C-alpha positions as CSV (number, residue, x, y, z in Angstrom):
1,X,74.9,139.8,130.0
2,X,73.6,138.0,133.4
3,X,75.7,137.5,136.0
4,X,75.5,134.5,138.6
5,X,76.6,135.1,142.1
6,X,76.5,132.1,144.6
7,X,74.0,132.0,147.1
8,X,74.7,133.6,150.2
9,X,74.1,131.6,153.7
10,X,76.8,132.2,156.3
11,X,76.4,135.0,158.8
12,X,79.1,137.2,157.6
13,X,77.7,137.2,154.1
14,X,80.3,134.9,152.6
15,X,79.8,131.3,150.8
16,X,79.5,128.3,152.8
17,X,81.8,125.4,151.9
18,X,79.2,122.2,152.3
19,X,79.5,118.6,151.2
20,X,77.0,117.8,148.3
21,X,74.7,114.7,148.8
22,X,75.5,111.5,147.3
23,X,72.6,111.8,144.9
24,X,74.0,115.4,143.7
25,X,77.5,114.0,143.4
26,X,76.3,111.1,140.8
27,X,74.2,113.6,138.8
28,X,77.3,115.7,138.2
29,X,79.3,112.8,137.5
30,X,76.6,111.9,135.0
31,X,77.1,114.9,133.4
32,X,80.8,114.0,132.3
33,X,80.2,110.5,131.5
34,X,76.7,110.3,129.9
35,X,76.2,113.2,127.2
36,X,73.5,111.4,125.2
37,X,72.3,107.8,124.5
38,X,75.3,106.8,122.4
39,X,77.5,107.5,125.7
40,X,75.4,105.1,128.0
41,X,75.5,102.6,125.2
42,X,79.2,102.7,124.8
43,X,79.7,102.3,128.6
44,X,77.8,99.3,128.9
45,X,78.8,97.7,126.1
46,X,82.7,98.3,127.0
47,X,81.5,96.7,130.4
48,X,80.1,93.7,128.5
49,X,83.4,93.2,126.7
50,X,85.5,93.5,129.7
51,X,83.2,90.8,131.0
52,X,84.3,88.4,128.5
53,X,81.2,88.4,126.2
54,X,81.5,86.7,123.0
55,X,78.0,88.2,122.0
56,X,76.3,91.4,122.5
57,X,72.7,92.4,122.0
58,X,71.7,96.0,122.2
59,X,68.2,96.9,122.2
60,X,67.1,100.7,121.6
61,X,63.8,102.3,121.7
62,X,63.1,106.2,120.8
63,X,67.0,106.9,119.9
64,X,67.8,105.2,123.4
65,X,65.8,108.0,125.5
66,X,63.3,105.8,126.7
67,X,64.9,102.3,126.5
68,X,68.5,100.9,126.7
69,X,69.2,97.2,126.7
70,X,72.6,95.3,126.8
71,X,72.5,91.9,126.9
72,X,75.7,89.6,126.9
73,X,77.0,86.4,127.7
74,X,80.0,87.6,129.9
75,X,81.1,86.2,133.1
76,X,78.2,87.7,135.1
77,X,78.1,89.1,138.5
78,X,77.3,87.2,141.8
79,X,74.4,88.8,144.0
80,X,76.8,90.1,146.4
81,X,78.6,92.1,143.5
82,X,75.2,93.9,142.5
83,X,75.0,96.4,145.0
84,X,78.7,97.2,145.1
85,X,78.8,97.5,141.1
86,X,76.3,100.5,141.8
87,X,78.6,102.1,144.2
88,X,81.0,104.9,142.6
89,X,84.2,104.2,142.2
90,X,84.0,100.3,142.9
91,X,85.3,98.3,139.8
92,X,86.8,94.9,139.2
93,X,89.0,96.4,136.3
94,X,92.0,97.9,138.4
95,X,93.3,97.6,141.9
96,X,94.2,101.2,142.0
97,X,97.9,100.5,142.8
98,X,98.7,101.4,139.0
99,X,96.4,104.0,137.3
100,X,98.9,103.6,133.9
101,X,98.6,100.0,134.0
102,X,95.2,100.2,132.5
103,X,94.4,97.0,130.0
104,X,90.5,97.1,130.0
105,X,87.8,99.5,128.6
106,X,86.7,100.7,132.1
107,X,88.3,101.4,134.9
108,X,86.8,104.4,137.3
109,X,83.7,102.4,138.4
110,X,81.5,105.6,137.6
111,X,79.2,104.6,134.6
112,X,76.9,102.4,136.5
113,X,76.1,104.7,139.3
114,X,75.9,107.6,136.7
115,X,73.5,106.0,134.9
116,X,71.4,104.9,138.0
117,X,71.4,108.5,139.3
118,X,69.8,110.1,135.8
119,X,67.7,107.1,134.8
120,X,65.9,104.1,136.0
121,X,68.4,101.1,135.9
122,X,67.9,97.3,136.3
123,X,70.9,95.0,136.3
124,X,70.4,91.1,135.9
125,X,73.2,88.9,136.1
126,X,74.0,85.4,136.8
127,X,77.6,83.6,137.3
128,X,77.9,80.2,135.8
129,X,77.0,77.9,139.1
130,X,75.3,80.4,141.1
131,X,71.7,81.7,141.2
132,X,70.8,84.6,139.3
133,X,70.0,88.2,141.0
134,X,68.2,91.3,140.0
135,X,68.9,95.2,141.3
136,X,67.3,98.2,140.5
137,X,68.5,102.0,140.7
138,X,66.1,104.8,140.4
139,X,67.5,108.3,140.7
140,X,70.4,107.0,143.1
141,X,68.2,104.9,145.4
142,X,68.6,101.0,145.3
143,X,66.3,98.4,145.7
144,X,67.0,95.0,147.5
145,X,68.8,92.3,145.8
146,X,66.2,89.8,144.6
147,X,66.5,86.2,142.6
148,X,65.9,86.3,138.9
149,X,65.8,83.9,136.0
150,X,68.8,84.3,133.8
151,X,70.7,81.7,131.9
152,X,74.1,83.3,131.6
153,X,75.8,86.6,131.6
154,X,74.4,90.1,132.4
155,X,71.4,92.2,131.1
156,X,71.5,95.8,132.0
157,X,68.1,97.7,131.1
158,X,68.1,101.6,131.2
159,X,64.7,103.4,130.9
160,X,63.8,106.9,130.7
161,X,67.2,108.4,130.4
162,X,67.6,111.9,132.3
163,X,64.4,111.7,134.1
164,X,65.9,112.7,137.1
165,X,67.5,115.6,135.1
166,X,64.9,116.8,132.4
167,X,66.9,119.8,131.6
168,X,69.2,117.4,129.7
169,X,66.5,115.8,127.6
170,X,66.1,119.2,125.9
171,X,69.8,119.2,124.5
172,X,69.3,115.9,123.1
173,X,68.7,115.7,119.2
174,X,65.6,113.8,117.3
175,X,65.4,110.4,118.0
176,X,66.9,109.5,114.4
177,X,69.9,111.5,115.3
178,X,70.6,109.7,118.6
179,X,70.3,106.3,117.0
180,X,72.7,107.3,114.4
181,X,75.1,108.3,117.0
182,X,74.4,105.0,118.8
183,X,75.0,103.1,115.5
184,X,78.3,104.7,115.0
185,X,79.5,103.6,118.3
186,X,78.6,99.8,117.9
187,X,80.2,100.1,114.3
188,X,83.6,101.4,116.3
189,X,83.5,98.8,118.9
190,X,82.7,96.2,116.4
191,X,85.7,97.2,114.4
192,X,87.9,97.2,117.7
193,X,86.5,93.6,118.7
194,X,86.2,91.5,115.5
195,X,85.9,88.1,117.4
196,X,82.8,89.4,119.0
197,X,79.3,89.1,117.8
198,X,77.1,92.3,117.6
199,X,73.5,92.8,117.3
200,X,71.6,96.4,117.2
201,X,68.1,96.7,117.3
202,X,65.3,99.5,117.1
203,X,62.6,98.2,119.4
204,X,60.3,101.6,119.5
205,X,56.9,100.7,119.7
206,X,57.2,97.3,120.4
207,X,58.5,96.5,116.7
208,X,61.9,94.9,116.2
209,X,63.7,96.1,113.6
210,X,67.4,95.2,113.1
211,X,69.9,98.0,112.7
212,X,73.3,96.3,112.8
213,X,74.8,92.9,113.0
214,X,78.3,91.8,112.7
215,X,78.8,87.9,113.2
216,X,81.9,86.9,115.4
217,X,84.9,86.6,112.8
218,X,87.5,83.7,113.0
219,X,91.0,83.1,112.0
220,X,94.1,85.3,112.7
221,X,94.1,89.2,113.7
222,X,94.1,90.3,110.0
223,X,91.7,87.8,108.7
224,X,89.1,88.5,111.5
225,X,89.4,92.4,110.9
226,X,89.2,92.0,107.4
227,X,86.0,90.2,107.7
228,X,84.5,92.3,109.9
229,X,85.6,95.3,108.0
230,X,84.2,94.1,104.8
231,X,80.8,93.9,106.9
232,X,80.8,97.0,108.7
233,X,82.5,99.3,105.9
234,X,82.1,97.5,102.9
235,X,84.3,95.0,100.4
236,X,85.0,98.1,98.4
237,X,87.1,99.1,101.1
238,X,88.8,95.9,102.3
239,X,89.6,95.2,98.3
240,X,91.4,98.2,98.0
241,X,93.1,98.6,101.4
242,X,96.8,97.8,102.4
243,X,97.5,95.6,105.1
244,X,99.6,97.6,107.7
245,X,102.0,96.1,110.1
246,X,104.7,97.7,111.4
247,X,106.7,97.9,114.5
248,X,109.1,100.7,115.6
249,X,110.5,101.9,119.2
250,X,108.2,99.6,121.1
251,X,105.2,100.7,119.4
252,X,103.4,98.5,116.8
253,X,100.8,99.8,114.4
254,X,98.2,97.1,112.9
255,X,95.1,97.5,110.7
256,X,94.2,98.5,106.8
257,X,94.6,101.7,104.9
258,X,93.3,102.4,101.5
259,X,94.7,103.1,98.3
260,X,94.9,107.2,97.6
261,X,92.3,106.4,94.6
262,X,89.9,105.1,97.1
263,X,90.0,108.8,99.0
264,X,86.7,110.1,100.2
265,X,85.2,113.2,100.2
266,X,85.0,113.7,104.3
267,X,87.1,111.8,107.0
268,X,84.0,109.4,107.7
269,X,85.9,106.4,107.1
270,X,88.9,106.9,109.5
271,X,89.1,104.9,112.5
272,X,91.7,105.0,114.8
273,X,92.1,102.9,117.9
274,X,94.9,102.7,121.1
275,X,95.2,99.2,122.3
276,X,91.7,98.7,121.1
277,X,90.3,101.5,122.4
278,X,88.3,103.9,119.8
279,X,90.0,107.3,119.9
280,X,89.3,110.9,118.5
281,X,92.7,112.1,118.7
282,X,94.3,115.2,116.9
283,X,97.5,113.9,116.8
284,X,96.8,110.5,115.3
285,X,94.5,111.9,112.6
286,X,97.0,114.6,111.7
287,X,99.8,111.8,111.5
288,X,97.4,110.0,109.1
289,X,96.7,113.0,106.9
290,X,100.5,113.5,106.7
291,X,101.2,110.2,105.4
292,X,98.7,110.8,102.3
293,X,99.4,114.8,102.1
294,X,101.6,113.8,98.7
295,X,99.1,111.8,97.1
296,X,95.9,113.5,97.7
297,X,94.6,117.2,97.2
298,X,93.5,118.9,100.3
299,X,89.7,118.3,99.7
300,X,90.0,114.6,99.7
301,X,90.6,112.1,102.9
302,X,92.3,108.8,103.2
303,X,90.1,105.9,104.5
304,X,91.8,103.7,107.3
305,X,91.3,101.3,110.1
306,X,94.3,101.3,112.4
307,X,95.3,100.1,115.9
308,X,98.3,101.6,117.4
309,X,99.6,99.1,120.5
310,X,101.7,100.3,122.9
311,X,102.9,99.7,126.6
312,X,99.8,100.7,129.0
313,X,102.7,102.5,130.9
314,X,103.5,104.9,127.7
315,X,99.7,106.1,127.2
316,X,97.4,107.7,129.4
317,X,94.0,107.1,128.7
318,X,92.6,109.0,131.6
319,X,92.9,112.5,130.4
320,X,89.2,112.8,128.9
321,X,86.0,112.1,130.8
322,X,84.5,109.9,127.9
323,X,88.1,108.6,127.6
324,X,88.0,109.7,123.4
325,X,91.3,111.3,123.9
326,X,94.8,109.7,125.0
327,X,98.2,111.3,125.8
328,X,101.3,109.6,124.8
329,X,104.6,109.7,126.5
330,X,106.9,110.1,123.3
331,X,104.3,111.4,121.0
332,X,106.7,111.9,118.3
333,X,107.2,108.0,118.2
334,X,103.5,107.4,117.8
335,X,103.2,110.1,115.0
336,X,106.5,108.7,113.1
337,X,105.4,104.9,113.1
338,X,102.0,106.1,111.5
339,X,103.9,108.0,109.1
340,X,106.7,105.9,108.1
341,X,104.2,102.6,107.7
342,X,101.6,104.3,105.8
343,X,104.1,105.9,103.3
344,X,106.1,102.4,103.1
345,X,102.8,100.4,102.5
346,X,101.8,103.1,99.7
347,X,105.1,102.9,98.1
348,X,105.1,99.2,98.2
349,X,101.8,99.3,96.3
350,X,103.7,100.7,93.5
351,X,101.4,101.3,90.0
352,X,98.2,100.0,91.9
353,X,94.8,101.6,91.7
354,X,91.8,101.0,93.4
355,X,89.4,98.8,91.7
356,X,86.5,101.1,92.1
357,X,87.8,103.2,89.4
358,X,87.1,100.4,87.0
359,X,83.8,99.8,88.4
360,X,83.2,103.3,87.9
361,X,83.9,103.2,84.4
362,X,81.9,100.3,83.8
363,X,79.1,102.2,85.3
364,X,79.5,104.9,82.7
365,X,79.1,102.8,79.9
366,X,75.3,102.9,78.3
367,X,74.3,100.3,76.0
368,X,72.9,101.9,72.6
369,X,70.6,99.3,71.9
370,X,70.2,95.6,73.0
371,X,68.2,93.0,71.4
372,X,68.2,89.1,72.0
373,X,70.7,87.4,70.3
374,X,69.2,84.4,68.2
375,X,70.5,81.0,68.6
376,X,72.9,79.0,66.5
377,X,69.8,77.2,65.1
378,X,67.7,80.1,64.3
379,X,70.6,81.5,62.4
380,X,71.3,78.4,60.2
381,X,67.3,78.7,59.4
382,X,67.7,82.3,58.3
383,X,70.4,81.8,56.2
384,X,68.5,78.8,54.7
385,X,65.5,81.0,53.8
386,X,67.9,83.6,52.3
387,X,69.2,81.1,50.1
388,X,68.1,80.5,46.3
389,X,67.5,76.8,47.3
390,X,64.7,77.6,49.8
391,X,65.4,75.2,52.8
392,X,68.9,74.1,51.8
393,X,71.8,74.0,54.1
394,X,72.8,77.3,55.4
395,X,75.9,78.8,54.1
396,X,78.9,78.9,56.2
397,X,79.3,82.2,58.1
398,X,81.4,84.8,56.1
399,X,85.3,84.2,57.0
400,X,86.8,87.8,57.7
401,X,90.7,88.0,56.8
402,X,92.6,87.3,59.7
403,X,94.9,90.1,61.4
404,X,98.4,89.8,61.1
405,X,99.6,87.9,64.3
406,X,101.4,90.7,66.8
407,X,104.8,90.0,67.4
408,X,106.4,87.6,70.0
409,X,107.6,91.0,71.8
410,X,104.2,92.2,72.2
411,X,103.0,88.8,73.6
412,X,105.8,89.3,76.4
413,X,104.8,92.8,76.9
414,X,101.2,91.5,77.5
415,X,102.6,89.6,80.5
416,X,103.3,93.1,82.4
417,X,100.8,94.5,84.6
418,X,100.0,97.4,82.4
419,X,100.3,95.3,79.1
420,X,101.5,96.2,75.7
421,X,100.3,99.4,73.9
422,X,97.9,98.9,71.3
423,X,96.6,102.5,70.2
424,X,96.3,106.0,71.2
425,X,92.9,107.8,71.3
426,X,92.2,111.5,70.9
427,X,96.0,112.2,71.5
428,X,95.8,111.6,75.2
429,X,94.6,108.1,76.2
430,X,97.0,105.1,75.6
431,X,94.9,101.7,75.2
432,X,97.2,98.7,76.2
433,X,96.3,94.9,76.2
434,X,97.0,92.9,79.1
435,X,96.8,89.1,79.7
436,X,93.3,89.5,81.2
437,X,91.7,92.6,79.6
438,X,92.6,96.4,78.9
439,X,94.2,99.3,80.4
440,X,93.0,102.9,79.6
441,X,96.0,105.3,80.4
442,X,96.1,109.3,80.6
443,X,99.4,109.8,79.3
444,X,99.5,113.4,80.6
445,X,98.6,112.5,84.4
446,X,100.8,109.4,84.3
447,X,103.7,110.9,82.9
448,X,103.5,114.1,85.2
449,X,103.5,111.6,88.3
450,X,106.6,110.1,87.0
451,X,108.4,113.3,86.4
452,X,107.1,114.3,89.9
453,X,108.5,111.4,91.7
454,X,112.0,111.9,89.6
455,X,112.2,115.3,91.0
456,X,111.4,114.5,94.3
457,X,114.1,111.8,94.3
458,X,116.4,114.2,93.2
459,X,115.7,117.0,95.8
460,X,115.8,114.0,98.5
461,X,119.4,113.2,97.3
462,X,120.8,116.6,96.9
463,X,118.9,118.2,99.6
464,X,116.4,121.3,99.8
465,X,118.8,124.2,99.1
466,X,117.8,127.3,101.0
467,X,118.8,130.9,100.2
468,X,119.6,133.3,103.2
469,X,117.9,136.6,103.3
470,X,120.1,139.8,103.2
471,X,118.2,141.1,106.2
472,X,116.7,138.6,108.3
473,X,112.9,139.1,108.7
474,X,111.8,139.5,112.2
475,X,108.3,138.5,113.4
476,X,106.6,139.1,117.0
477,X,104.7,136.5,118.4
478,X,103.0,135.5,121.4
479,X,105.4,133.6,124.1
480,X,103.5,130.5,123.5
481,X,103.6,130.9,119.7
482,X,107.3,131.8,119.7
483,X,108.0,128.7,121.8
484,X,106.0,126.4,119.5
485,X,107.7,127.4,116.6
486,X,111.3,127.4,118.0
487,X,110.4,123.7,119.0
488,X,109.7,122.9,115.5
489,X,113.0,124.8,114.1
490,X,114.8,121.7,113.5
491,X,112.1,120.0,111.4
492,X,111.5,123.5,109.4
493,X,115.5,123.5,108.9
494,X,115.3,120.1,107.1
495,X,113.3,121.5,104.3
496,X,115.2,124.9,103.9
497,X,113.3,127.2,106.7
498,X,115.6,128.4,109.2
499,X,114.4,130.4,112.3
500,X,115.8,131.5,115.5
501,X,115.0,133.4,118.6
502,X,115.6,137.1,118.3
503,X,115.1,138.2,122.0
504,X,111.6,138.8,123.9
505,X,108.9,136.8,122.0
506,X,110.3,137.5,118.3
507,X,111.4,135.1,115.9
508,X,114.0,135.6,113.1
509,X,113.7,134.3,109.7
510,X,117.4,133.8,108.4
511,X,116.7,131.4,105.4
512,X,113.9,130.4,103.1
513,X,113.7,127.3,100.6
514,X,115.3,128.7,97.3
515,X,112.8,126.7,95.4
516,X,109.9,129.1,97.0
517,X,111.4,132.3,95.7
518,X,110.5,135.5,97.5
519,X,108.1,134.7,100.3
520,X,105.9,136.8,102.7
521,X,107.7,135.3,106.0
522,X,105.3,136.5,108.4
523,X,102.3,135.1,106.4
524,X,104.1,131.8,106.1
525,X,105.3,131.5,109.9
526,X,101.3,132.1,111.2
527,X,100.2,129.7,108.6
528,X,102.6,127.0,109.9
529,X,101.4,128.0,113.8
530,X,98.0,127.4,112.9
531,X,99.1,123.8,111.5
532,X,100.9,123.3,114.4
533,X,98.2,124.3,116.9
534,X,95.6,122.2,114.8
535,X,97.2,118.9,114.3
536,X,100.7,119.1,116.2
537,X,102.7,119.3,113.3
538,X,103.0,121.4,110.1
539,X,103.5,120.1,106.5
540,X,103.0,123.7,104.8
541,X,106.3,124.0,103.8
542,X,106.9,120.8,102.3
543,X,103.6,121.0,100.9
544,X,104.4,124.5,99.3
545,X,107.9,122.6,97.8
546,X,105.9,120.1,96.6
547,X,103.5,122.0,94.7
548,X,106.2,123.8,93.0
549,X,107.7,120.6,91.9
550,X,104.2,119.4,90.8
551,X,104.1,122.3,88.7
552,X,107.2,122.0,87.2
553,X,106.7,118.2,86.6
554,X,103.2,119.6,84.8
555,X,105.3,121.6,82.5
556,X,107.8,118.7,82.0
557,X,105.6,115.8,81.2
558,X,104.1,114.5,77.9
559,X,101.6,117.1,77.1
560,X,97.7,116.0,75.8
561,X,97.4,116.1,72.4
562,X,100.7,114.8,71.7
563,X,101.0,111.9,69.2
564,X,102.9,109.0,70.8
565,X,104.9,106.2,69.0
566,X,104.3,102.7,70.0
567,X,108.0,102.3,71.6
568,X,107.1,105.7,73.5
569,X,104.0,104.4,75.1
570,X,105.3,101.2,76.0
571,X,108.2,102.8,77.6
572,X,105.8,104.9,79.6
573,X,104.1,101.8,80.6
574,X,107.4,100.3,81.9
575,X,108.1,103.1,83.8
576,X,104.8,103.2,85.5
577,X,105.3,99.7,87.0
578,X,108.7,100.7,88.3
579,X,107.7,104.0,89.7
580,X,105.7,104.0,93.2
581,X,102.7,105.8,93.2
582,X,102.2,106.1,89.7
583,X,98.7,104.6,89.9
584,X,97.6,107.9,90.7
585,X,98.3,111.7,89.7
586,X,99.6,114.5,91.9
587,X,96.2,115.3,93.4
588,X,95.3,111.5,94.0
589,X,93.2,110.8,90.5
590,X,93.8,107.6,89.1
591,X,96.4,107.5,86.0
592,X,94.8,104.6,84.4
593,X,91.9,102.4,84.2
594,X,91.7,98.7,84.1
595,X,88.9,96.6,82.9
596,X,89.0,92.9,82.8
597,X,88.1,90.8,79.8
598,X,85.2,89.2,81.9
599,X,83.6,92.7,82.4
600,X,84.2,93.8,78.9
601,X,82.1,90.7,78.0
602,X,79.4,91.6,80.4
603,X,78.9,95.1,78.6
604,X,78.3,93.1,75.1
605,X,76.2,90.7,76.9
606,X,78.4,87.5,76.5
607,X,78.1,86.8,80.0
């Protein structure tokens, strides 16, 4: 291992404190603000949004290593503003009197001088009614302001990023990877500002290739956001997402959250914002996961786009160099709002399942054989040729005996969302006819969810019983871990796990949830600590209880292979309609598939 020692320059053999020059200060600051081309794009586009831009165009070459150009139609800067904009800690966003009252993306005044210290930066800008001007900064060296032609707004061009710090170039990834990172930054900002138009182009080699485009959306907040999400994420998300608009304790949560049956294999479709600022905050993502943990298995992830709106005085955005993390004055209130709002929306969705389930079912169908259907005239001629009279009039099409008309009660049942049961296939799947198509229900999965919800409701009403340990189990922990566990003790007590301090850094387990039976207390506490450290909260004990209830529900539900009478099948359908979350089983898989008559007719070439 190499040990680096400071350079000794003093006569007494000790390090000498000296003031760094401005260029070195700017390069150090750039190392915090600009990690890669995507960081530079983020800072420049956020400046454009703060300037009131209605459209922003971004041009990239070689993944942003050789060129980043951001053009906006915002308010612009005067010739006198340009040199000041390239001075560190000069900003129009705040006046410095209150660092908590921040209502803009930028506020430190570090981005432009930092970019000018590690690249070749040119800014061209014009305020309406004033002449346009241009300034260049190369390695922290400024050129005089000179006139320039520009209609309105600002054009910031950054060339040869990190030319002044070539060692940083070695840590950049391939052009393709850097371009993907830039695209992701623009996607997030486009979701944060649906009324603004965004265009991202790759101009490598002099050729222009459109990578991303999002036109400005009109309408109210939710209509604009829905239109923007449809173009950025896809219509599958918007068609299967629930509108979220909840307020509590002075905080407001708005956005869209997808149904559990629209879950993803990763967290790639989770976008969280605080006051419109894209953030990557562990506490917020932990709250999102907690809201879905009862309806998704651990290997599935919810999809959501959520904006948490708070008074700027209650949230600190100045805790991370890249502003990716925030700190709440009352983090429990923010977490509680996310969980309760999402759970309420999911419960209100009732038995609804995502439309992608039906689309996947249709995709699984393969026509065995398809032939062109002859016209009615051709059929008449064919019948005529087959008749003994030669070209005589074709016989009438055969008439099959009509089925006995279904009773009126079944007609009324078809008006229900899940319709009227018509058949049972393979002693496991109920086929029901609705007013607009058919529904296929997995009887075991559906009834398992119904029993599970019933057990949870009973436990909620009667409480979770705990069993006192004859001899309390004492667990030795570090001071930090012991304090973290004891802070969570009230929440753990509500689910039957009672702990208390036992002197020093020890924690004593007095009671455990009775439904868990014998447990390894020390292992349980350490698993809870891991979750508290990772996400700021722990759902482990509740998850174990729910897992047991789920197993009980599995054993107490209708088994696959059991023949059901029509009245039993219809009763199951009615209970599904009345039970929240019945559209998915305990692991997040769909309990039923719905096919519209239109889709069925397409399968048979009728449309």
